Each structure stands twice: as structure tokens, then as C-alpha cells.
Backbone as numpy.savetxt, mean C-alpha at the origin, in Angstrom:
# Nx Ny Nz CAx CAy CAz Cx Cy Cz
48.44 -33.09 -14.70 47.57 -32.29 -15.57 46.10 -32.46 -15.16
45.68 -33.73 -14.99 44.30 -34.02 -14.60 43.98 -33.41 -13.24
44.95 -33.45 -12.35 44.77 -32.89 -11.00 44.55 -31.39 -11.08
45.31 -30.73 -11.96 45.20 -29.27 -12.13 43.83 -28.90 -12.66
43.34 -29.68 -13.67 42.02 -29.41 -14.26 40.93 -29.57 -13.21
41.05 -30.63 -12.38 40.06 -30.89 -11.33 40.01 -29.74 -10.33
41.18 -29.22 -9.97 41.26 -28.09 -9.04 40.58 -26.86 -9.64
40.80 -26.62 -10.95 40.20 -25.46 -11.63 38.68 -25.59 -11.68
38.21 -26.82 -11.94 36.75 -27.06 -11.99 36.11 -26.79 -10.63
36.74 -27.32 -9.59 36.23 -27.12 -8.23 36.24 -25.65 -7.85
37.27 -24.94 -8.28 37.38 -23.50 -7.98 36.26 -22.72 -8.65
35.98 -23.11 -9.92 34.93 -22.41 -10.67 33.54 -22.67 -10.08
33.36 -23.85 -9.49 32.07 -24.20 -8.91 31.88 -23.64 -7.50
32.97 -23.20 -6.90 32.93 -22.75 -5.51 31.88 -21.68 -5.23
31.77 -20.62 -6.08 30.73 -19.60 -5.82 29.32 -20.19 -5.83
29.09 -21.18 -6.75 27.77 -21.80 -6.83 27.48 -22.62 -5.58
28.50 -23.34 -5.12 28.35 -24.15 -3.91 28.07 -23.26 -2.71
28.81 -22.14 -2.65 28.64 -21.19 -1.54 27.25 -20.59 -1.56
26.78 -20.23 -2.78 25.46 -19.63 -2.92 24.37 -20.61 -2.50
24.52 -21.88 -2.90 23.57 -22.92 -2.54 23.54 -23.12 -1.02
24.70 -23.02 -0.42 24.80 -23.17 1.03 24.08 -22.03 1.75
24.22 -20.82 1.22 23.55 -19.64 1.79 22.03 -19.81 1.70
21.57 -20.28 0.55 20.14 -20.49 0.35 19.59 -21.49 1.37
20.28 -22.61 1.53 19.84 -23.63 2.47 19.84 -23.11 3.91
20.87 -22.32 4.24 20.97 -21.76 5.60 19.80 -20.82 5.88
19.52 -19.93 4.92 18.44 -18.96 5.11 17.07 -19.64 5.15
16.87 -20.62 4.29 15.58 -21.32 4.27 15.34 -22.02 5.60
16.39 -22.55 6.19 16.27 -23.18 7.50 15.89 -22.15 8.56
16.50 -20.97 8.48 16.20 -19.90 9.44 14.77 -19.39 9.29
14.33 -19.25 8.04 13.00 -18.72 7.77 11.90 -19.73 8.10
12.24 -20.97 8.25 11.24 -22.01 8.51 10.63 -21.88 9.90
11.41 -21.30 10.82 10.95 -21.15 12.20 10.34 -19.76 12.43
9.25 -19.71 13.17 8.60 -18.44 13.52 9.58 -17.56 14.28
9.73 -16.32 13.84 10.67 -15.40 14.48 9.92 -14.23 15.12
10.46 -13.72 16.23 9.87 -12.57 16.91 10.96 -11.65 17.43
10.60 -10.38 17.60 11.50 -9.42 18.23 12.90 -9.40 17.68
13.86 -9.67 18.55 15.28 -9.62 18.19 15.62 -10.68 17.15
14.88 -11.78 17.17 15.12 -12.84 16.20 14.87 -12.33 14.78
13.83 -11.53 14.63 13.52 -10.94 13.32 14.65 -10.01 12.90
15.11 -9.19 13.84 16.21 -8.25 13.57 17.46 -9.01 13.10
17.78 -10.09 13.79 18.96 -10.88 13.44 18.81 -11.57 12.09
17.58 -12.02 11.80 17.30 -12.67 10.52 17.49 -11.67 9.37
16.97 -10.46 9.56 17.13 -9.41 8.54 18.61 -9.09 8.33
19.31 -8.93 9.43 20.74 -8.59 9.37 21.52 -9.66 8.62
21.19 -10.90 8.88 21.88 -12.03 8.25 21.62 -12.04 6.74
20.35 -11.90 6.36 19.99 -11.91 4.94 20.64 -10.75 4.20
20.63 -9.58 4.82 21.23 -8.40 4.19 22.74 -8.55 4.04
23.36 -9.24 4.96 24.81 -9.42 4.90 25.22 -10.25 3.69
24.32 -11.11 3.22 24.60 -11.94 2.05 24.30 -11.22 0.74
23.62 -10.08 0.83 23.31 -9.30 -0.37 22.50 -10.08 -1.38
22.89 -9.97 -2.64 22.17 -10.63 -3.73 22.10 -12.14 -3.62
23.00 -12.74 -2.86 23.00 -14.19 -2.69 21.81 -14.67 -1.86
21.14 -13.73 -1.21 19.96 -14.08 -0.41 18.70 -14.22 -1.27
18.75 -13.65 -2.46 17.55 -13.56 -3.30 16.86 -14.89 -3.56
17.55 -15.96 -3.96 16.84 -17.23 -4.20 16.06 -17.72 -2.98
16.64 -17.56 -1.81 15.94 -17.99 -0.59 14.73 -17.10 -0.31
14.88 -15.81 -0.49 13.78 -14.88 -0.23 12.61 -15.15 -1.16
12.90 -15.42 -2.42 11.85 -15.72 -3.38 11.13 -17.01 -3.00
11.88 -18.00 -2.59 11.29 -19.28 -2.17 10.37 -19.10 -0.97
10.80 -18.29 -0.01 9.99 -18.04 1.19 8.69 -17.33 0.82
8.79 -16.36 -0.06 7.60 -15.61 -0.48 6.60 -16.52 -1.20
7.10 -17.43 -2.01 6.24 -18.26 -2.85 5.63 -19.45 -2.12
6.26 -19.89 -1.05 5.83 -21.12 -0.40 5.03 -20.90 0.88
3.94 -21.63 1.00 3.11 -21.56 2.20 3.69 -22.35 3.36
4.85 -22.94 3.17 5.49 -23.72 4.24 6.10 -22.83 5.31
6.21 -21.53 4.99 6.89 -20.62 5.91 5.86 -19.75 6.64
6.16 -19.35 7.88 5.24 -18.50 8.67 4.95 -17.18 7.95
3.73 -16.68 8.10 3.32 -15.44 7.43 4.23 -14.28 7.77
4.60 -14.17 9.05 5.47 -13.06 9.48 6.80 -13.11 8.72
7.34 -14.30 8.54 8.62 -14.45 7.85 8.49 -14.16 6.35
7.34 -14.48 5.79 7.11 -14.19 4.37 7.00 -12.68 4.17
6.39 -12.01 5.14 6.30 -10.55 5.13 7.71 -9.95 5.15
8.55 -10.45 6.05 9.93 -9.97 6.17 10.70 -10.22 4.88
10.52 -11.40 4.29 11.22 -11.75 3.06 10.85 -10.79 1.93
9.59 -10.36 1.88 9.13 -9.43 0.85 9.88 -8.10 0.92
10.00 -7.57 2.13 10.69 -6.28 2.29 12.20 -6.41 2.10
12.75 -7.55 2.47 14.18 -7.78 2.26 14.50 -7.84 0.77
13.62 -8.48 0.01 13.82 -8.55 -1.44 13.81 -7.15 -2.05
12.86 -6.33 -1.63 12.78 -4.95 -2.13 14.01 -4.16 -1.73
14.48 -4.40 -0.51 15.66 -3.70 0.01 16.91 -4.07 -0.77
17.07 -5.35 -1.03 18.28 -5.84 -1.69 18.28 -5.56 -3.20
17.14 -5.80 -3.86 17.09 -5.65 -5.32 16.65 -4.26 -5.77
16.03 -3.50 -4.87 15.59 -2.16 -5.24 14.52 -2.19 -6.32
14.49 -1.18 -7.20 13.48 -1.09 -8.25 13.41 -2.31 -9.16
14.49 -3.06 -9.26 14.49 -4.26 -10.11 13.51 -5.32 -9.61
13.12 -5.22 -8.36 12.21 -6.21 -7.78 10.74 -5.86 -8.03
10.47 -4.66 -8.55 9.09 -4.16 -8.66 8.15 -5.09 -9.44
8.57 -5.55 -10.61 7.69 -6.38 -11.42 7.38 -7.70 -10.72
8.35 -8.24 -9.99 8.11 -9.49 -9.26 7.18 -9.25 -8.08
7.42 -8.17 -7.35 6.58 -7.83 -6.21 5.14 -7.59 -6.64
4.98 -6.98 -7.81 3.63 -6.65 -8.30 2.78 -7.90 -8.48
3.41 -9.02 -8.80 2.67 -10.27 -8.99 1.97 -10.70 -7.70
2.55 -10.33 -6.57 1.99 -10.75 -5.29 0.81 -9.87 -4.86
0.53 -8.81 -5.62 -0.63 -7.97 -5.31 -1.92 -8.75 -5.57
-1.79 -9.87 -6.28 -2.96 -10.71 -6.55 -2.86 -12.06 -5.87
-1.98 -12.18 -4.88 -1.77 -13.44 -4.17 -3.00 -13.82 -3.34
-3.30 -15.11 -3.22 -4.48 -15.53 -2.41 -4.40 -15.10 -0.94
-3.17 -14.98 -0.42 -2.98 -14.60 0.98 -2.94 -13.08 1.10
-3.86 -12.51 1.91 -3.92 -11.05 2.01 -2.65 -10.45 2.60
-1.93 -11.21 3.43 -0.69 -10.71 4.03 0.34 -10.43 2.94
0.41 -11.32 1.95 1.35 -11.14 0.84 0.91 -9.99 -0.06
-0.41 -9.85 -0.25 -0.91 -8.74 -1.08 -0.56 -7.41 -0.42
-0.80 -7.36 0.88 -0.50 -6.15 1.66 1.00 -5.85 1.64
1.83 -6.88 1.85 3.28 -6.70 1.89 3.80 -6.20 0.56
3.29 -6.75 -0.54 3.77 -6.32 -1.86 3.45 -4.85 -2.11
2.24 -4.43 -1.77 1.85 -3.03 -1.97 2.69 -2.10 -1.11
2.93 -2.50 0.14 3.71 -1.68 1.06 5.17 -1.58 0.59
5.70 -2.69 0.10 7.08 -2.70 -0.39 7.21 -1.83 -1.64
6.21 -1.87 -2.51 6.23 -1.05 -3.72 6.12 0.44 -3.38
5.39 0.75 -2.33 5.32 2.14 -1.88 6.68 2.59 -1.35
7.34 1.71 -0.61 8.67 2.03 -0.08 9.66 2.29 -1.22
9.44 1.62 -2.35 10.31 1.81 -3.52 9.89 3.04 -4.33
8.78 3.67 -3.90 8.22 4.84 -4.61 7.92 4.49 -6.07
7.38 3.29 -6.27 7.10 2.78 -7.61 5.81 3.37 -8.16
5.94 4.35 -9.07 4.77 5.05 -9.62 4.21 4.41 -10.88
4.96 3.53 -11.49 4.54 2.96 -12.78 3.48 1.87 -12.66
3.14 1.49 -11.44 2.20 0.39 -11.24 0.84 0.86 -10.74
0.46 2.06 -11.17 -0.84 2.61 -10.78 -2.01 1.68 -11.00
-2.07 0.99 -12.16 -3.20 0.08 -12.40 -3.28 -1.05 -11.36
-2.13 -1.48 -10.87 -2.10 -2.52 -9.83 -2.73 -1.99 -8.55
-2.36 -0.74 -8.18 -2.90 -0.13 -6.96 -4.40 0.13 -7.12
-4.78 0.61 -8.32 -6.20 0.91 -8.56 -7.05 -0.35 -8.45
-6.55 -1.44 -8.97 -7.26 -2.71 -8.89 -7.40 -3.17 -7.44
-6.35 -2.91 -6.64 -6.35 -3.31 -5.22 -7.33 -2.49 -4.39
-7.83 -1.38 -4.93 -8.84 -0.59 -4.21 -10.15 -1.37 -4.09
-10.27 -2.43 -4.89 -11.48 -3.26 -4.86 -11.20 -4.61 -4.18
-10.05 -4.73 -3.55 -9.67 -5.99 -2.90 -10.70 -6.39 -1.85
-10.87 -7.69 -1.64 -11.85 -8.17 -0.66 -11.42 -7.87 0.77
-10.12 -7.59 0.97 -9.62 -7.26 2.31 -9.61 -5.75 2.52
-10.25 -5.29 3.58 -10.28 -3.86 3.89 -8.87 -3.32 4.11
-8.02 -4.08 4.77 -6.66 -3.63 5.06 -5.87 -3.43 3.77
-6.08 -4.32 2.81 -5.39 -4.20 1.52 -5.90 -2.97 0.77
-7.21 -2.73 0.84 -7.78 -1.55 0.17 -7.21 -0.27 0.76
-7.05 -0.25 2.07 -6.48 0.93 2.73 -5.04 1.16 2.27
-4.28 0.07 2.13 -2.89 0.20 1.69 -2.81 0.70 0.25
-3.68 0.17 -0.61 -3.71 0.60 -2.00 -4.04 2.09 -2.10
-4.97 2.53 -1.25 -5.35 3.93 -1.19 -4.16 4.80 -0.78
-3.40 4.30 0.20 -2.21 5.02 0.65 -1.17 5.13 -0.47
-1.01 4.06 -1.22 -0.06 4.07 -2.34 -0.41 5.16 -3.35
-1.68 5.20 -3.73 -2.12 6.18 -4.73 -2.00 7.60 -4.21
-2.35 7.80 -2.94 -2.27 9.14 -2.36 -0.85 9.62 -2.18
0.00 8.81 -1.57 1.37 9.23 -1.28 2.23 9.36 -2.53
1.89 8.57 -3.56 2.64 8.66 -4.82 2.01 9.69 -5.76
0.95 10.32 -5.29 0.26 11.39 -6.04 -0.14 10.94 -7.44
-0.80 9.80 -7.52 -1.23 9.27 -8.81 -2.63 9.80 -9.13
-2.69 11.07 -9.49 -3.96 11.77 -9.72 -4.81 11.13 -10.81
-4.18 10.43 -11.72 -4.89 9.77 -12.81 -5.95 8.80 -12.29
-5.71 8.27 -11.08 -6.61 7.26 -10.54 -7.59 7.82 -9.51
-7.71 9.15 -9.47 -8.65 9.79 -8.55 -10.09 9.33 -8.77
-10.55 9.15 -10.02 -11.93 8.68 -10.22 -12.19 7.31 -9.59
-11.18 6.43 -9.60 -11.33 5.10 -9.00 -11.40 5.23 -7.48
-10.63 6.18 -6.94 -10.67 6.43 -5.49 -12.06 6.95 -5.11
-12.58 7.89 -5.87 -13.90 8.47 -5.61 -14.99 7.39 -5.65
-14.83 6.43 -6.55 -15.80 5.35 -6.70 -15.88 4.48 -5.44
-14.89 4.55 -4.58 -14.90 3.76 -3.34 -16.04 4.20 -2.41
-16.52 5.41 -2.60 -17.64 5.90 -1.78 -18.91 5.10 -2.06
-18.95 4.44 -3.22 -20.15 3.71 -3.63 -19.96 2.20 -3.51
-18.85 1.79 -2.90 -18.58 0.36 -2.68 -19.14 -0.03 -1.31
-20.14 -0.90 -1.31 -20.82 -1.27 -0.06 -19.88 -1.93 0.96
-18.77 -2.48 0.48 -17.83 -3.14 1.40 -17.10 -2.14 2.29
-17.17 -0.86 1.95 -16.52 0.17 2.74 -17.46 0.74 3.80
-18.55 0.04 4.04 -19.52 0.42 5.06 -19.81 -0.81 5.92
-20.31 -0.58 7.12 -20.64 -1.71 7.98 -22.03 -1.49 8.58
-22.66 -2.59 8.92 -24.02 -2.52 9.47 -23.98 -2.17 10.95
-24.79 -1.19 11.34 -24.87 -0.77 12.74 -26.28 -1.05 13.25
-26.40 -1.43 14.51 -27.70 -1.75 15.09 -28.65 -0.55 15.02
-29.81 -0.78 14.45 -30.87 0.25 14.37 -30.40 1.54 13.69
-29.35 1.44 12.86 -28.88 2.67 12.23 -28.46 2.46 10.78
-28.87 1.34 10.20 -28.51 1.08 8.82 -27.01 0.90 8.67
-26.49 1.35 7.54 -25.05 1.19 7.29 -24.27 2.42 7.72
-23.11 2.16 8.30 -22.23 3.23 8.74 -20.96 3.24 7.91
-20.37 4.43 7.77 -19.12 4.54 7.02 -17.96 4.02 7.86
-17.13 3.17 7.27 -15.94 2.71 7.97 -14.86 3.79 7.84
-13.78 3.65 8.57 -12.73 4.67 8.57 -12.07 4.87 7.21
-12.18 3.88 6.34 -11.57 4.02 5.03 -12.23 5.16 4.23
-13.50 5.42 4.53 -14.20 6.50 3.83 -13.55 7.85 4.13
-13.11 8.03 5.37 -12.41 9.27 5.73 -11.12 9.40 4.93
-10.44 8.27 4.76 -9.18 8.27 4.00 -9.45 8.53 2.52
-10.57 8.04 2.03 -10.95 8.28 0.64 -11.14 9.78 0.40
-11.88 10.41 1.30 -12.17 11.85 1.17 -10.89 12.68 1.20
-9.99 12.41 2.15 -8.75 13.19 2.25 -7.84 12.92 1.05
-7.84 11.69 0.57 -7.01 11.35 -0.60 -7.50 12.08 -1.84
-8.82 12.19 -1.96 -9.41 12.94 -3.08 -8.91 14.38 -3.07
-8.80 14.94 -1.86 -8.28 16.30 -1.74 -6.81 16.37 -2.11
-6.03 15.42 -1.62 -4.60 15.40 -1.93 -4.35 15.28 -3.43
-5.25 14.55 -4.11 -5.11 14.36 -5.57 -5.74 15.52 -6.34
-6.39 16.43 -5.59 -7.03 17.61 -6.19 -8.01 17.22 -7.31
-8.89 16.29 -6.98 -9.87 15.80 -7.94 -11.00 16.81 -8.11
-10.94 17.60 -9.13 -11.85 18.72 -9.34 -13.31 18.28 -9.46
-13.56 17.10 -10.04 -14.93 16.65 -10.24 -15.64 16.34 -8.92
-14.86 16.20 -7.86 -15.48 15.90 -6.56 -15.90 17.18 -5.84
-15.46 18.32 -6.35 -15.72 19.59 -5.68 -17.22 19.86 -5.49
-18.01 19.73 -6.57 -19.45 19.99 -6.50 -20.15 19.09 -5.48
-19.96 17.78 -5.60 -20.60 16.88 -4.63 -20.18 17.17 -3.18
-18.92 17.49 -2.97 -18.44 17.77 -1.61 -19.05 19.06 -1.06
-19.21 20.06 -1.92 -19.83 21.32 -1.49 -21.28 21.09 -1.06
-21.94 20.14 -1.72 -23.32 19.79 -1.35 -23.34 18.97 -0.07
-22.48 17.97 0.00 -22.45 17.06 1.15 -22.10 17.78 2.45
-21.18 18.74 2.38 -20.71 19.38 3.61 -21.80 20.21 4.28
-22.87 20.51 3.54 -23.98 21.28 4.11 -24.98 20.38 4.87
-24.84 19.07 4.70 -25.80 18.15 5.30 -25.26 17.50 6.58
-26.07 17.53 7.62 -25.65 17.01 8.92 -25.42 15.50 8.93
-26.03 14.81 7.98 -25.85 13.35 7.96 -24.42 12.96 7.60
-23.65 13.95 7.15 -22.23 13.70 6.84 -21.30 14.30 7.90
-21.87 14.57 9.08 -21.07 15.18 10.16 -19.84 14.35 10.52
-19.96 13.04 10.39 -18.85 12.17 10.79 -17.63 12.31 9.88
-17.83 12.90 8.69 -16.70 13.12 7.78 -16.54 14.61 7.45
-17.06 15.45 8.34 -17.03 16.90 8.08 -15.60 17.42 7.95
-14.73 17.07 8.90 -13.35 17.57 8.88 -12.62 17.13 7.61
-12.89 15.91 7.19 -12.23 15.39 5.98 -12.71 16.12 4.73
-14.02 16.43 4.68 -14.55 17.18 3.54 -14.00 18.60 3.52
-13.91 19.21 4.69 -13.36 20.56 4.81 -11.90 20.57 4.32
-11.15 19.56 4.71 -9.74 19.44 4.29 -9.66 19.27 2.77
-10.47 18.36 2.26 -10.43 18.06 0.83 -10.81 19.26 -0.03
-11.86 19.98 0.37 -12.27 21.17 -0.38 -11.18 22.23 -0.36
-10.53 22.37 0.77 -9.43 23.35 0.88 -8.31 23.00 -0.08
-8.02 21.70 -0.21 -6.96 21.26 -1.12 -7.34 21.48 -2.58
-8.59 21.15 -2.89 -9.05 21.27 -4.28 -9.14 22.73 -4.72
-9.67 23.58 -3.85 -9.85 24.99 -4.20 -8.60 25.84 -3.95
-7.72 25.33 -3.10 -6.54 26.13 -2.77 -6.90 27.26 -1.82
-8.03 27.11 -1.13 -8.49 28.11 -0.17 -8.90 27.41 1.12
-8.53 28.01 2.24 -8.84 27.41 3.54 -10.06 28.07 4.16
-10.96 27.27 4.69 -12.14 27.81 5.35 -11.71 28.53 6.64
-12.47 29.52 7.08 -12.11 30.27 8.29 -12.15 29.41 9.54
-11.36 29.79 10.54 -11.38 29.07 11.81 -12.72 29.33 12.49
-13.15 28.34 13.28 -14.42 28.51 13.99 -15.25 27.25 13.95
-16.52 27.41 14.22 -17.44 26.28 14.31 -17.78 25.72 12.93
-18.44 24.59 12.95 -18.88 24.00 11.69 -19.89 24.93 10.98
-20.69 25.63 11.77 -21.66 26.55 11.18 -20.96 27.62 10.35
-19.85 28.14 10.90 -19.08 29.17 10.19 -18.47 28.59 8.92
-17.94 27.39 9.05 -17.31 26.77 7.89 -18.35 26.41 6.82
-19.50 25.93 7.25 -20.57 25.60 6.29 -21.00 26.85 5.53
-21.12 27.94 6.25 -21.52 29.20 5.61 -20.49 29.61 4.56
-19.22 29.43 4.90 -18.13 29.78 3.96 -18.24 28.94 2.69
-18.40 27.62 2.84 -18.45 26.75 1.67 -19.74 26.95 0.88
-20.80 27.39 1.56 -22.04 27.69 0.85 -21.84 28.89 -0.07
-21.10 29.88 0.44 -20.80 31.06 -0.39 -19.92 30.67 -1.58
-18.97 29.74 -1.35 -18.11 29.27 -2.43 -18.93 28.54 -3.50
-19.92 27.77 -3.05 -20.77 27.04 -3.99 -21.64 27.99 -4.81
-22.16 29.03 -4.14 -23.00 30.01 -4.83 -22.19 30.81 -5.84
-20.94 31.06 -5.51 -20.08 31.82 -6.42 -19.81 31.06 -7.71
-19.98 29.76 -7.67 -19.71 28.94 -8.86 -20.94 28.79 -9.76
-22.11 29.18 -9.22 -23.34 29.05 -10.00 -23.34 30.06 -11.13
-23.56 29.54 -12.33 -23.59 30.42 -13.51 -25.03 30.89 -13.75
-25.18 32.21 -13.82 -26.53 32.79 -14.04 -26.76 32.99 -15.53
């Protein structure tokens, strides 16, 4: 009788023992820096374990003992395995001290098409890392979160989105171009007036194409083909047509 009970107890514990073994195996694999085919094999292995990989993936994401590249991989594997259920956990990493984890969480949430976390993305538009700000901008644009268009527009006034150039004051970084096109994609009507004014000034030549694109999106009208002079004339007429006498 006692022998039978012992066998039943061991049988019931078997899934837990197996799960613990999987966790230890994966943690050992994630401890070493992986590249190329090694990364592919690591992903394949973790995915083959399905939900049993989750404890190890969470541990890798949370611990600085593991290489950054592997923590990045663990973030996407968690999103892949758990799907939308992982969103709230991933969102916590949008405020992680390590920019790689902040970036990975935002990118994973975009892959999940997670629209409910707009405030998280909007807050990340002010991140100290330019790369993270660019990713947050992509999230808002691709998920069409028009509600946050004013926060996107405010990026034009954030000094961190500009860089100092020799004998030329501050220059716009490439993120400014992305800001302008995203404003168009979100059809932010309040930006129409300022853009119509800016596109007439040569000091904004470096973002002319982006302004032209954005105005076309907002107005639902495309400027004629041709030179910038032709396009400027077209938008000037559009601006005059809006003036109330």
C-alpha cells in the first residue's frame, strides 16, 4: 500500500520536476552569448517547450546576469509563446533601466499589435534614448493611435531631438522626419496650419518631402508633381483658401 502511494506521489510530481529541469536547461543555454545559428537553435529549443519555457524566459529578462542579446531574444520569445497575455508584463519593461530592454518591450508589444498601451508608448516618446523614442513613435504610428498625435507633435520642441552642428547651431535629427510623417499618418488636423507655413520657408528644406507627405495625408489631397517651387505654390493656394475673410 505504502509503495503504491509513493509511486502515485512521484507520478504527480513528475510534471513539476520536468518543468524545473527545462528551466535549468534553458537558463544554462541563455547564460552564454549566442550568435547566428546559435540564436536560431536557442529560439527553436525554447519554442519547442512552449509554456514550460516561460519561467526561464522571465528570469532571463529580469536578471542582468545574462547577455543583452539573449535578454532581447527572451523578450520576443515570451511574446511569441504567451501572446497578448504577456502584454502587461512586457509593458513593465518599457521603464527598465537598460535601454535594450525598453526597446525590446516596445517592439514586442508592436508585434502583438497591442493598442491598449498608448500611454506607455506616449511616455516613451520622451525617453532619454533616441532609439527608444524612435521605436515608441513607430508604435503610435503603425497602430494608428491618433489620440496621441499632440504628444508626437510636441517632439518637435524637444531639444533632445536635435544635435549641435559646427557653425550651424542645432540641426534636426532623423527622428524629426519620422515625427512629421507620423503626424500625417495620424491625420493631426491641428498641425495643418503650422505645416502650411513651414513648407513655404527654405530653412525647412531638409524636411520638405516629409511636410509635403504629411499635408497630403491630412488634407486628402496630393500636391502636383514637379519642383518644390510648384509644390510650394500649390500649398500656398491651399493656405489662402482656408483664410476666412
